[in-house]
N, C-alpha and C positions, 0 to 999 in steps of 0.2 A: 203485588195489589193492594193487599192487606195492610201494606205498610203505610196508612189513610196518611200520616202524617208529613212524609218523606215527599217533596218535590224538586222533582228535576227539569228545569227551564225550559229546554228542549223540549221534554213531551208535553208540558203545559202549552207550550206557543205553538206544536201540530194541533192538539186538541181545539184549543181557541178559536185556529185560522177556520177548523173545519165549522164550530158552530155559527161562525163570523158568516161565513159563506152561503150556510142554511139560512141564518138568519135575515140574510140581505135577498133572499130569493133566488139563488144561485144554485144551480143544479149539478153539483160535481157526482164524481162516480168514487166514491168511498169504500177502501178495503181497510177491513177490518179483522179482529179475533176475539174470541167469548171475553178473556179476563177484561178487555178496554169497555166492553157494553154491558159488564156488572156494576161499572162506578156510575151513579146519578151524575147529572150536570147542572150547572145553572139556568134557571127556567127562561124563555125566550124574553117574557117580560122585563126580568130582573137583568138581562143581557142589554137589553135595547136601552134600559133606564140608566145603566152604567157605561155605555159607548159614547164617544164623543165624533161625531162626524165632520169630517173637513172637507170642504170642494176647493177647489181654484177659482178664482179671480170673485170669491164673495168676501163680504165684510166682517172682520172678525178683529176682536180687539185680543192683541198680544198678552195685554194684563189679564184680562179673562180667562184666556188660556193657560197661562201659567198658574191661576189659583185653580182653574178647574182640575188640572194635573195633577194637583198638589192633595186635593180634595180626594182625588181618587188612589192616594197613594205612591203618586210617581217619585220618584228619588231624583233632585236635583244634582247633576254634575258635571264636572267640565267637559268631558266626553264620554258620550255614549258606548255601550259597548254591550249590555244586559238587557233584556227586556224589564220594563218598569223602571225605567230611565229617562231623563229627559234633562236639557243643556238649552241655553239661551245665552246666543253672541250677536248683540246688534239685534237686527233685524231677522235672524236667523233662529228658528227651534227645531233643535234634535230633537225626534221622540221615536222610543222602540215599544212601541203596542204589543200587547200578546196576541194582536190578531192578524199578525204577518211574521212572514220568513226574516226579511231584512226592516231593518229602523227607517223612519220617514224623516226628509227634511223639510220643512216648511219655510220658506223665504216670503218676509211680509215688504209689502212697499205702503208706509204708513199702515191704515187699519183694512190693508185689502191683502188677499191671499195671491201673492202675485205667481207662485210658483210651487210644487209638490214633487218631491223625488226621493225615491231611497235610494240607499248607500250602503258601504260594505262596510262593517266593524273594524277590520283591519286597516285597510288604506283610509279610513273616515271619506272616502271620495264616493258621487254619486254613482247610481247605477242605471236607473230608467225613471222615466218621466212619469208620474199618475196625474190623474183627475180629480182625484178624492182620494181620501183614506179614512178609515175607522180606527179611533184609538180605543181598544181595551184594556182594562184593567187585568190583574192575576183572578180567573174565574175560579181558581182552585181553591183562593183565600176566601171569596165569595162564599162560595157554597159553603161552608162550613155554619154560617151566620141564616143562610136564605136556604126556603123551601127548593129541593131538588124535582128534576123530572128526567124521565129515563132517556136514553139519547135517540131512542127510536121515535119517542115525541115530537122529534125534530123534522123527522121525515116527512116531505110532503107527502097526500095521500095518493099520488099516482104514481110512487116509486116503487121499483121493483127490488125485490130482494134475493140476491143468490145466496144459497144456500148449500155447503157442503157436510152431510153426515148431520144430522141434525141431533140425535142422540149422545154423539161425541160433546157437542157444544151446551145440551143441556148439562150434561155430567160435570164440565168442567165449571160451567157456573154454580152450579149446584155446592162442587168443594170447596169454591174460593169463597161462597159468599160464606158459607160454614165458617171456612178460616176468619175470613173478616170481623164475623160475630164474636169469635174467641178472642182476637186482637184489641177489638175497639172495648170488649168487656172492659177488660184490665188496664185501658188510657181513662184517666180520672175525667179525663176533656171529654169524654163520651158517652159516661154512665146512665147519663139521663137521655140521651140522645135516642129518638126511635130508629134503630138499624135499618128499617125499611125505608126510612126517609133517605139515606144516603147510598143503599146498594138496591138494586133489580135482584130480585131471586128469578130461579130458571120458570116458574108457571106463568108469572106477569110476563114474561119476555116472550114465552110463546102464543100467549092473549095478544100482545101488541105486535106483534110481525103477522098475525092472521090475518089482519085487516089491510095487508099489501097483497100487491101479486108476488107469488115466490115462484123460483125456479130452483129444483132442489137438483144437485149433481149429486149421482148413485141410486141408492134404492130412495124411493118419496117415503115421506112419512104424512106428510098432508095428503088430501084429496085428490087426485091427479085427472086433468082436464085434456093435457095434449102430452104425447112423451115425445122426444126428439132423440133420435139415435145416431150417432157419430161413428162411422167404420174408420175407426183409427187406431194406431197400434204403439206403444215407446219406443222411441230410437235403441237399438241393441248396443250394449256395451263392446267398446274397439279396446279398451285398457291400451291406450297410447299406440296400439298394432297399426301403422300406417299401412302395410302390407293386406291388413282385413278390411280394411277403410276402402281400399282400392279395387279390392275383387266385389266387396258390396256395390259401389259404384257403378262398375262395368255391369255389374249381373241387373241393377235399374236398368240400366242403357240400354241392355240387350232387351228388358221386357217394357221396355217406353215407358218407366216411371223417371219425372223429373227429377235430379240431385240439385237440392240448393245446400249452399251453405253458409251457415249463419257465423259472423266472427262479431267477437266484442270489441275489436278495434281495427281501423286500417292497416296497423303494422301487422296484424294477425294475419288479415286476407294476403295482404303481400308474401306472407310468408307460405300461404299453401298456396298461392299462383307458384311459387319458388319450388315447391316440394313437387305439386303436379306436372310442371311444364315438360318434364320428360318422360312423363309417366303417362300420361294421360291427356286425351283430348280435351282441351280447356272451353271448346265450344259444346262438349256436352254438361257442361256443370255450371252453375251460377254461385256465385261465391258475393255473400252483403254482408258489410258492415252494420251488423243489428244483433243486440242482444237478447234472446229471450232463454226463460229457465230451463226448459226441457225439450228436445227433438222428440220427431213423431213421422207417420205416415200414415198419409190417407190416401185410404187404397180407392174409395170413390173417385176421387179427383186425381190420381196417380202421381201424387208429389211426394217425395220424401226429402224433411226437414233435419238437417242435422246442426247440432251445435259445437262450437269448439270446447267448449270446456268441459260437454261430456265427450268427445273423441279422445281427449286428454286428461280426463278427469283434472279439469283445472275448475278453482272454486268459481262459481257463480257470482259477476260482481254486482252487487246492489248498493245502485245511486241512492245515497239518503239525498233525501231532500235538502233538509235543513241543514245551512254551513254555521249554526249559532254557535256550536264548541269550537270552533277553527280559530280562537282568537292569540294567533301567533306574534303577530305583528306589534301588536298594543303591547303586549309583555314583554318584549324585545327592547323598545321604548323605554319600559318601565325601569327593565333591566340596568343600561346604558345613560340613564338620565345622571346628570348631577345633583347633589343636594347641599345645602348650607352645611359646611363641616367637613366635606367630602375632600380627602387628598386627592391631589392632582399633580400632573407634572410637565412642567413646562419645558419644551426642548432645548431653550436658550436659557434659562433661569434656574430650572432643577423643580425641587416637591414645593410646593405652600397647599394652603388651603384654600378652597374656593368659597366666597362669599357673597354670591350672587350676581344678579345681572344689576349695573347700576346706571341711572342718568350721570351724565356731565355736562359742563357747558364749555363749550370751546369755542372761542370768540365769539360769543354770545349766540352760539347755536347748540343745539340740545342734541346728544350724542347717546347711544346705549353701549355700556362696555360691560366687560367681566372683570369682576374685583378678586385677586387674589391677594392672600395674607402669608407673608414668610416670615420667618426667625424674626424676633425683635419687633414684631408689630410692621415691619416694612410693609406697604402694599404696592402691587403694581397695577394697573389697569390695563387690560387686554380689549385690543379694538376687535369688536366682532369680524374683522375679515382675518383674525389670525387665530379662530377657534381651532384651526386644524393644527395648531401648535401645542395645543393643551391635551392630554387623555387624562381619563379618569385612572388614578393608582390604584391597581391591585397586584396583589403577591400573595404569599398564604395567609389563610385564614385568621383573624387577629392580630395579626403583626403589624403594629403602627411603625411608618416609617418615619426618618430622622427629616427634620423641615430644614431646606437651607436657607443659607443668608443672602442675601443680594448685595450685589458689588465684590463679590470673594469670587476667587478661582476654583473652589472645591467642584461646583457641579461640573465644570467644564472639564478638569480632573480625572473626575467618575468617570464622565459620559464619552472622555477618550481611551479611557483604561477599558470600559466596555467594548468601544468599538477596536480598540486591536485585537481584545480575545476574542473578537465575532470574525476580526478579518482574518486571523490564523485559520479558523475553522472554516471559514467561508472559500478560502483559498485553496484548500484540501479540495472540495466540493467543487467548484469551480474547474480544476485540474481534472477532477475525475470526470466531469461534463464534457470538456475538452477532447479527453483521451475517448470518451466514448462515441463525441461525433465524428473521429477519425477511425473508429471501428466500423468495420463491416460485420452485420449479423447474418442471421438466414432471412430471407423474405417471405410469408407464409404466403401460401394460394387463399384466392378468393373464396369464400363460402362456398361449399357443396350444401345437396339437397338434404343431407344429412345432419348439417349445422341448424339448417332453417326448421329441420323437424324436431330437432332438438328444443330449439328455442320456443317453438309452437307448444309444447307440453310443458310448461314450465307452468305451476298451478296459477300464480298469480297474474292478474294482467301488469305490463310493463310500466314503471311509472317515468315520465318524461326524462329526469335524470338516469334513470337505468338504461333507457335508452340511448341518451347521449354519450354517457360510459363506455356502452358495449361497442358503440360506433368508433369511439376514441382509440379502445383497446384493440378493436381490429386494423382500423388505419394504423396503430402504431406494427402491429406485428405485421402487418404485409408490406412495412419499409425496411429499407436496408439496414436502416439506424438501428440498433440495439435498443428495445424498448426499456425505460424506467418511467414507470407510471403508477403513481399513489393515489390510491381511490378511497376516498374520504365519507364516511357515513355512519348515522347513527347505528344502533345495536337493531337488529331486525329489520333493515333498509335494504337487503338483498344483493348485501355485496358479496355474498356466499354463490349466487347464483350467476355473478361476472364471473366467478372465478371458474367455474364449472365449464361455462362457456368457450373461454381462452384456454384452457384446458384441452377441452374438445378440440378444437382448432387446431391447437399443436398436434394432437393425436394422430388427425387425419390427413397430416403431413407426415408421418411418421417419424415424429419427435416423442423424446420424452418430457414428462413435466414432474419436478420435483416441489410438494408442499410444504413447508415450514409451518409449525404451529408452537404456541408456547407450552402447553400441557399436553398429558398422555389422554385424558379424556376429552380435548379438543380433537387430539388425531383421531381418536376412535369415532367421534362424533360426524365428522369432516369424510372419514371411511364410508362409513354408512351411508352419508347427503350422498357423495359422488356416486357410489356401486347402486343406489335407487335411481337417481338422475339417468343415469347411464347404463341401466341394466339392460334397454333394447339394443344398446349398440356396442361392436366390437373392439372392446376396450380392458385392457386388465389392469385392475387397482390392487393396491395393496399400502399396508402401513408398516411403519416401524417405531416401536418406542419400547419402554420397559416393560411393558407388558406382554412382548413376543420372549418365546423361550431362546434361548442360544441357539439352539438348532433350527427354528423357525429364522431368527436375524442373518442365520449364514447362509439359508437355503436364497433370503429375499434378496442378500447383498448380491449372492452370486446371479440371479436372475436382473438384476439389475444391469449388471455387468453386461448380459450376452443379451440386453434388451427385449427380454421377455415382460418386463413389467412397463408397462405404458405410462402411470400415473403413482408416484409415490409418495405417501403421505407419512411425515413425521415428526419430531421432534428436535433437539439441536443433533440427534444421532445420527440425521440424515447429511449434516456437513463433518462426518468424521472423516479421517484419514482414507480409511478402509474403504468408501463407499465410490466407487468409480461406474460413472454412467456410459451406457454404449453411445448414446447419439442426445443428448441434453437441449434442449428448444427453450425450455420455459420454466423460470423460477417463480412461484408466487410465496408470497411472505404473509402470513396474517397475525394481524398485532403486532407490529415491528418492534412498538414501545416496550413490549413484554421482554425484549431481550440484551443481552449485555452487550459492551462495546467489545468482547471477544469474540462471539459469532459472529457480529457487523465484520468485522477486520476478516476473518473466513468468508463471510458472504463475498467481499470483494473480487475473490479471484475468479467466484462463480458469473459476477454481474459484467464483467468487461467485454464479453460478446454474447451475453444471450439475452434473451428479453426477461423482463423484470417486471410483475407485477407485485404491487403491497397494499394491502388490506388494513385499515385501519376505522377505529371509533372515535379515536381520538377526537377531541372536537377540532374543529375546523382554525381556528385562529392561530393555534400551534404549528400549523404548517403551513402558511400563506407563503413563508419566506420561500419556500422551494418553486412555487410557480413565478416570484418575481427574481429568484435566483436564475431560473433554467435548466438546473440543475437535475429537475427533476419533472416531469407534468403531471398535471394534478387536475383529477375529477373529482367532484362532490355530487354525494347525493343527498338532498335536502327534502326529499315528498317521500313520506311515507307508502306501504304498499296501498293499494284502493280499499276501501274496505274494514281499513285497521282502525281499531276504536283506542281511545286514550284508556290508561292503566289506573282504574280506581285507585288510589293510594290511601290509606289510613293510619294513622298512629293509635295503637293499644296499647294498654296496658296488658300484664298475664292473665287476661278476661277469659276463663276455660269456656263461657257460652258461646261470646265471638267466634274463639278457637272452632269448637264444635259446628257452630250452624255455618261458619264456612269451608269446611271440611266436606260437611255434609251436603250443603248446595252444590259445589262442585262434583261431588261423586253424584247428586242427582243427575245432573246433566252430561254424565257419562266422560268428565272431566278427570283430569289429574293434578295433585298438588308437590310442588315443592315445598318443606319445611326446612329451612336453614339454622343452623346450630352448628357454631363453628368451635367447640369444646368437646374433642374425641374421649376425652376421660368421663363425662358422664350424660353421651349420647345415649347410650342405652335406656338412661331414666325418661329421657324425653319421648323416647316410643314408648316406654310404657303408659306414661302421662295420656298419648294422642290414642292407645289402646283402649285406656279407661274410658277416655273422651269420647272415643267412635268405635267399641265393639266389632261392627260388622266391616269396619274399613281394613284391606288389605296394605298394612304399613311395613317397609325394609329401610336399613340404613346403609350409608355408605359414606365414606372418606378415605383422604390419600394415603392412609398407611394400612390399606388391605391390599393383598395379593394381587396384582395385575389381573390374573383370569378371574378372579369373584367380583373384583369390581366391573370388568367388562362384561361377566353375564349379568350384575345387576343391571347396568346401564341398557343393555339389550331388551331385558324385563322390560321395564320402566318403558322403553320406546315402542315397544310389543304392546302396553297397556296391559301387563301381568299383574300389578298390583297399583293401587291407588295414590298412596305418598308415599313420595321418597326423603327421607330425613337425612341431609347430608351436611358435610362442612362447604366451604366455598369453591370445592369442586367443580360446581356448576358454574361459577362465576363466568368463564369466555366460551361464548360461541355454543353452549350445548341449546339445538333446536328440537324440541319436542313439542309441535304443536296444540297437541291435546291436552299440553298441563296449563291449565289460565287462571291458577291462582298460586302465590307464594307469600310463605309467611316466614319472615326473619325474626328471628329472636335474637335480643341484646342488640338492635340495630342500631343503638346510641353509640357501640363500639366500631363502628365501620368508618371508611371513608365516603364521602357522596361519592363519587366515581366510582366506587366496587357498590354502593347500594344501587345506582342506576345502572350498572353492569347486569346485576341480580336481577331487579325486576326487569331487564330486558329477556328473560328468559321465557316468561307469560307475555301472553297477549300477543302472541305469532301467526294466529289463526285470526278468522273472522269473526271468534266469539268476545266479548264482555270480559275485561279481564280482571283480576282484583291482587293487590299487593297492601298485605298487614304488616306493619312495622312493629314489632312487641319490645317496649323499652319501659324503664320506671319511672313515674311522674315526670314531668317537665323540671319540677322544685328540686329533682334529685342527681340530675344529671348537668353535665358542664353546658355552659353555655354555647360553645362550638359548637357540640353535639346536638343540642337541641335545634341550634339555626341549619344543620344538615338537616334534621327530620322534616322540618317545616318548608326547608326548599324543595326536598323530594315528592313532599306533598300536595306543595303549590304547583311545581312543575311536574306534572303526571301527563301532557298532552306529546302525543307523537314527535319524537324529532326535537325533545326537549334538552337533548344531550347537551347542545351549545349554549343552552340559559344555565343548564345545570353547570357548564363550566365555566360561562362566566362569574357564577355563583360562588363557586368552590374555589377557582383557581389555585389549587395544589400543584405548582407547575415541575412535579417530577417528570413528567414524558417531555417538557419542552426541550430541555439539553439534551434528552438521550438520543431525540431525534437529529440533531446537530452533531453528534459522535461523543460529547464532554457537557460534564455537570455543569449548567450556567445558573442554578437557581440561585447562587449567592449575590451574584448581579443584578437579577431579574429582581430581587427583593431589594435590591438598593432603590433602583432606578423606576420599577414597576412594568407590569407585564406590557403593555400596549406602548409605553415608551421604548422598550426593548426592542419591539418590535420594528419601530419607526428606525432607531438606531441599526439595528440589521440592517434594513432597505437602503441605509444611507452608506453604510459599509458597503455594501455590494455593489453599489454604484459607484463609489470610489474605485472599489477594486477594478471594476470594469473600465473605468478610463485610465487608473494608474498601471493596473499589470497586465491586463488581458485586451487592448486597445484591436490588435488584429483580430481575435476571437470575435468580439461585440460590433466590429468595424461599421456592421450598417446598422447598430443603435446608436453610433457616435451623438449625432444632432439632438436624439432624444434624451440626452442627461445634461444637456449645457446648461439649463436653466432649471432649477427645482422647483424654486418656488419665487412670485412676487408678494412683497408686503405694499400694502396701501396704508398710509397714515394721511387721514384729513380731516378738517374742519368745516366739511358740509353737513348738513344736517340729514342724517342716514340713520334710520331704525325703522324697526318696528312698533307703531303706536300702541300703548296699553287699550285703549278704547277699541282698538281692532283685536287684538288677542289678548286678553287679558291673562289668561293662565302662561305663570311666569316658565315653569319648565318645558309648555308648550313653544314660547318663542325662542326659548333656548335649543331647541330639537329645530324649530325652523332656521336658524342662524346655521345651525351646524351643516343642517341638509343644501342649504344655501352656497354656504363654502365649499362643499363639494362639487358642486356642480360644473360641470367643465364646456359646456357646449351652448347655443343657442337653440336646439332644439329641446334640452331638459330644461334651459330656464323658461320656455314657452310652457311647458305642463308643469311646472311648478306655479307658472302664472296661473296658468286657467285654475288648478288643482286648489289654490288661494282661493280665489274668485269662488270657488263649489262649497268651501268649508268657511270661509268667513266673510263673503259678500264682496262688494266692488271695493278697489283697492285707493289705498290714500296717496297722494301726492310724494310722502317720506318714502315709500316703498318703491316706488318709480325710480327716486333717485339713486336707492339702495342697488337695484336693479342695474343701472348706469353704471355704478362704483364695482360690480360683480364683473363686470363686461370689460371694464377698464383694467383689471387685474388682469384678465384672461390676454386681452392685446399687450399689456405690458409684457406680460411673462414671452408673450409670443415675438415681440420687439428683442426681447432680452435684458430687461431690467429685473433687477433684484430687489428694489426697494424705488415706491414712487412719493412724494410727500407734496401734497394739495392742499397748503397751507398760506394764509395771509395773501389772497389772489395774487399765487405765485405755484409754478412748478418745477420742482427737482427731483428726477429720475436717473437713480445709480444704477451704474454697468457693475458686471462681477468685479467683485472687490481684487480676485486673480488675475495679475497683468496678463500673466502666462497661458491664460486660461483659450481653450480652441475656440471659444466663441468670437472672437476679432478677429478670425480667419472666416467666418460663417456669411452667409448670404444675408443673414437679418441685420448683422453690424453695417453691412454694406447698402442695404436699403437707409440706415438713417444717415449715414454720410451723403448718399447720393440726394435726401432731403433737404438737408443742411446747404449743400451745394447749392440746389435751385431756390431756397426760402431762407437765406441768413437772416433775415429781420424775424421769423416768428421763434426761433428758438436758437440756441447754440450750446456747445460743449465747452465744457470746464472741468479741471482737473485740480483739485483742491488736495493735499495730504496722500498723494497716491492713489484717491479716487474719483474716476471719472464719471461725469452725469450729465445729462443733457436740461437745460434749465430755459424756463422761459415765463415773462412777466407779463403776456396778454393772455394768455390759456388760465383761466382762475376759477372754472366750473366744470364741475363734473362731465356736461357735454362738450366743453369746448377741448377739453383735454381727449377725450374720448375721439373726436374727429380729428386732431392732430395724430393721433396713433393711428388711426385709421388711415389717414393720408400718405404715413410712413412706409407701411405696410403694402400700400399699392406700387410701391416704387419699381422700376424695374432695373436690376442690376445686371 
């Protein structure tokens, strides 16, 4: 609170919204805390003077509004994403006022305000219509210059103030008032300021609230007129013990006390029904989907309220009102945007340079095209309908590609070489898939009440992606065909919980589970996590790694063979020749990309007829090929756990003061700290430095060269909270989950790769507390450009779930080749990562058609025509005066190019009107051209040329294609037979085409194609 100059837009937004409501005579319920009341606020008069009120249907000059916003220091941008910004597009003004949670879109018709609506910063689409809005500037900045008043003075005289423990509140206000005085006196900006003008002291606070009606909870301080007594008791603790809960429910029922269980989600309510249905009469209990903080028993009314998060010691989900910080989509768009000078790869012509969007004249008609520059200054213009053929070149950081020359065979040779190599690898994977389809595995039983009990006790509420992945895993396990599912999700997104549920499902069917992890530390961590989650259930868990003694290993191996261990967790040791399972039913592989090819080969013998679940935080683009391939099912977890906050990331020098403050702040809130120092030889010196800075902190060191039992003991002590700071090497990088550790300091951060830094940062911020990551590095001018880029990327992408964005920025492709079982980084660097993905997809489709026709016979029609290219001289473009931002026009063309059906095109059109206003004629023609490509592809055309008032539509250049046996081609022949004057078939140089001189506009051709598709054959 005393860091007065630091402004958090989300907090300013919330505070300003409350002031605005009170200033407009609304009477909200306000929940607050002492520190927030300490700081004085802008006066009512000043707030009113600086607020612009806008009403629907009133007359308002757009230019005057623009001038007023500039005067109030609002920033003009292309698109609004932050409070204090505005944008103007034709007759539409977007503005993000500090008075509202969402920005507003004001639509003008001449000088009249026709419509006002809120919109989402992520999608830029409207949410809700409003009759009026108040546009308020940043009141935090205004208050420095103007007289302030206490927040209490904003409250109406008839307000009722509820207070809990007035003496405690007075004490906090006094403490923070003193701290604020100390801090502001050292700030040159405030030396001459009267502190009293900026902050409220405790005496003034008591005096101000005294004029209101007060209700005190607990022992009263003020004179009491009336006392209200509640005959209530808090909910007792059940510590996840369902039997104890059942006893309590039955006891209440026999005493005529009504039982009500409040759940945080519909899913949780259903689990309770499943747990109770065989053990308790459900008519004697009410289960409601409603979340409150604590349960209680109301003795007078004979009702006991239970809450699910207290029964199972789950985190209570606080639903934050503001969505301000959740700007994922905008950031993602900025990442993938093409900028002039960027390298791009065209699937037919190779690597060139992007030279922007350009207008060209084709038969006296304007068109917008993408200009690419190749070797020797050669220029290639790409139609906006062929955007899907180009992709941004991305490979290793700092690597500049070799630009291709147009008209030479080099690119095709390189592409074919890559495709042939990929085909060899993909062939093995498809063969494995075919073998798996033939194999019969074990079909697990449906969920038992024990499974529902386990899932109910998860301390977080399931995210939608977690629920979806859980159901997919269960369906796979209950199927006779062996499961091979890959679960992709960012660090801390709940993949381990999915593994626990799958493992328990296997154990309840008397099957053993093997969990393979890449590091000894992770084996220990998973052992702890699994043991804790399954402590209430009959389940034997153990782990095997180099920390275990020879004797312990021998005992564990015997128990595995005899079936005495249900779940074994270990490093590559568990795939050793001496490990014999009694009844293995499930193999779980964590962070597969960390394992070498040899281990993967050993796993193949495991995987042929048992269920396999693979978990990875490897970013999604590297694994998409598997869903396309069908050789592996894919589940993606994109949504972070509820109430999880972004990790505040800062680049600092070796600043002792910042390091000391960071450690002491974390300890003050009973948290723990990771300090990463990756040099064992001087790790003790670092410990000495931290001991000097924080003499009261308990500090210990750990590294990979320590004896197994010592490092095990160290990690146990840290998990149990027996010391404050763990100074370690990167042994904590993978999977270490200590929710109480919410600050990480990484020394010499410039020496780490971006994915390593992201993984280490993922060790904190795993609870509902705010987390911090400090990157210690030399001054930026003293480190390499690559290191500087990596650190800034990590600082920039600190949002939850930014692993994908970090991967896009880094694109260090080490893991991509490993997933396919061979090192392919060489040709990935040669052609670019996205293009590698496309060629991979092409190779797989060709393999399915060439070598595995029987295996994929149901998909035969699907792969007939991959793409339909359209060349036309019609005027098809998005006008500059409709969308002036070039990057956004490119994004719109890209999105439009990816739309594949009428329903999504209508949504796109509606969104366009919402964001930019009424659609001009050129865009309507553009939509028709998109539909023309769909219908052309449906008929079977590879290329459509609509120029010089005539149509040329070309069929597959492969005369042996199965297309010529298809129903689609028979429809073309049927139409030609009935309508010989409309069009004709011609074959020139071995290429078959449909020609027409009467179809010369997009609409004519659209009608012709529709009539062909209506033919009955």
